[in-house]
N, C-alpha and C positions, 0 to 999 in steps of 0.2 A: 368691023370694029366690035360689034356686039359679040360675035363669035369668039374673038380673042378674050374679051372680058369674061365671058361665060366659062371658057376653058381655064382661065386663071382662078376663077372662083372654085371650079371643080377641083383643081390641084390643091387649093387651100383646104377644102373639105377633106380630100383624101389624106393630106398631111396631118390634119387634125385627128382624123380617125386613126392614123398610124401611131400617133402619140398616145392616144387612149389605149390602143391595143398593146403598145409597148409597156405602158404603165401597169396594165392588168397582168402582163406576163411576169412582172416583178413579184407577184404574190399579193394576196389580199391584205388590205390594211387591218391592223388589229381592231377587234370589235370595240364599239364605244363603251366607255365605262359608265355604268348607270348606278344611281344611288336610290335606294328605297328608304324613305324616312318613316320610322315607326315611332310615333310620339306617345309618351306617357304609357308605355307598355313595359312589361318585365323584360329583362335581358333574354336573349335567345337561349333555348335549352342547350345543355352540353351536347357536343357532337355524338352521333351514334357511331359506334365502331362497326364498320362493315366488313364482312368476309368478301374478299375480292374474288370474283369469278375468274376462271382461267383467262389469261391474256390471249386475245385472238390472233396476235402476231407480234413480232419483235418491234414493229414501228408504232405500236399503240402505247399510249400513256394513260395512266389512271387519273381521272378527275374525281376527287373525293366528293362525297355527298355533303349537303349542308341544309340547315333550316332556312326556309324562306318565309316571308310574311305573306299570308293569304288573307286579303281583306274580306273575302266571302265568308270565311269562318272566324274572322277577327282573331287570328292566332297564327302561331308558327306551324308549319308542316314540313316534314322531312323530304328533301329532294335527293333521291338515291344517286350514288356515284355511278360512273360509267367509263368505259374505255373509249378513247378517241384518237384518231390519227391527227397529228399537228398539221396545220396548213403549211404549204410550201414556204420555206424560209424561217420557220419557227421550230423550236425544239423543246421549250420548257413551258409547262402550265403553271402560272402564278395563281394560286387558289384565291377565291373570293373570301371576304371576311366581314364580320359584323364589327362596327366601330361605335363606341359611345362618345358622344360629343355633347357635353352639358346636359346629360340626362336623356338625350334623344339618341335612338339607335339608327345607324345608317348601314346599309349594305353596300360594300365596295365590290363590284363585279370582278370575277376572275378573268384572266386574259392570257393569251399566248405571248411569249417573249422569245427573242432570238437566242 
């Protein structure tokens, strides 16, 4: 009786693992959207116009640079743009952006979309 119970449990574990593997094969989930709150600071500076380096391959998409808030310097710093290959199942990069809400600045993280 114990052997039968143990083999059923093993089958359930194997089935659970198969579901996890199948879900992972569908591609990664989109990254979580994060918000950075910058309170009582000036608006982020204007974007810097970057000269794009050569595209490394036809599958690469340009992710433009942006200013990010750096608490260590208590100010904005430029995060350079870069080429990236979209994760499987995604084709478009939706750029992050700064948003003003009642005088407070929020960073809305960029993400991949289908």
